[in-house]
C-alpha positions, 0 to 999 in steps of 0.5 A: 913162180910169181914175180917178187917186186916189192920188199920192205926191209925193217932195220934199226929199232931201239935196242943197243943193237941198233947200229948192227941192225941198220948195217945188216938191213942195208946189206939185205936191201942192196942185195935185193936191189942188185936183183932188180927188186924194188926195196924200201927200208923203214925203222920201227916207229909211229909211221910203220902201221900207216905205211903197211896199210897205205902201201903194203909190200909183198913181203917184209924182211925184218932185220931187227936185232934185240927187242922188239925185233927178236922177241916176237913183238914186231912179228905180232904187229905184222901178223895183225896187219896181214903182211907176210914176212921172213922169219919165225912167227911170234911164239917161236921168237919168244921161245928162242929169245928167252935163253933158259926156255930155249935151252930146256926145249933143245935139251929135251930133244937130246942136245947137250946144254951148259949147266946153269941158273937163271936168277932175277936181280931181285933174288940177289937183293932179297936173299943176300948177294954175297951168299948167293954168289958164293953158292952159285960158284960152288954149285957150278964151279969155275970158270963161268959165263954170265949173260942176260937171259935175253938179247944178243951181240954179247951185251952184258956178257962176261967170262968169270974166273972167281966169285969176286969177278962173278959179282962184278959180271952180274952188276954189268949184266943187270944193266942190260936185263933184269935176269942173269943166266949164269952157266958153266963155261964150256971149253972147246971150239966156238962155232955157229951153224946157220939154217936156211929154208927156201922151200925144200925144208930146213938145210944146215949150212957149213959151220963157221968157226970163231976164234977171237983174239982175246978168247971171248967173242964179246961185242968188240970181238964181233964188230971190230975189224981184225979182232976175230978170225973166222974159218968157213967152213970150220976146221972140224972133222967130218963127223963132228961137223955133221953133228954140229949141223944136226944140232942146229937143225934140232934147235931150229925144229925144237923152237919152231923156227922158220925160214932162217936161224943161227945156232951158236954152240961149243964143240968140245975136244971130245966132239960133243956139241953143246948148244948155247943159244939160237938167233931168229934174226942173224946178222947180215953184214959182210962180216956176219956169220950167216953170210959167211955160211951162205958163201961157204955153201957156194950160195949167192947171198942175194939170191938166198935173200930173194928166195926167203922174201919170195917164200914169205910173199907166197904165204900171204 
């Protein structure tokens, strides 16, 4: 195996998830350095292209959340620069980042998804917001869950129990994107299943169960210490846990993802697994779901990062 000597970790970006990305990137960089790998870190700015040309790394490890880190833009830049990188290719990123598209592709492979509609802000302006809100609530029933059709970290997301609350949630949602995804709220156990491929094919790691103290896994619940309890592995019966892992592998395949991913889902009391969304650049902080799953699988996070980077370097 050729030595892996130099890796560039990309973190930061201009999305609302900047700080989360910085902290995730720091964790990946420190983990690789612990294995005596030379690691540089950089943000996505005007100096990046020059750096890739003048001092190309063996591999780039993107840890960028939100656009343009997960929508394929940065991956396109790395492709045209001829620099190998960890993670999904641009087309796969676009499929996963557009939540309605991801839902359709995963549902076509036999995985259940919530009923919902995706509508742009202009539709509410042109067709009459009050009437449209009432029709959505009547068609899907209550409670509902509202979120931007793109993005992560639960920015602009909210649960709603009435048509009036739906109107307010949509206003908040449109502050983070031009299209809102309104779905039936699925009751059950919220879990995340990470998938990793270090050369032997995609492997689903143990599901991680998420129990926010307020019942909703919003931004505060994700990043405020003590607001959420995690169980890794999740408290699921064996057959149900395997079904969750199989759903994550199906999503990884259906979206054409590569190297690593994280699929968020709800497991109903009946054991049915319902796909919510897939993430091509999962968080890498100590309290993030992907590292929790790695630890639950008995794997060393630093070694997983090294193997992912080495796999990318070999593609170069």
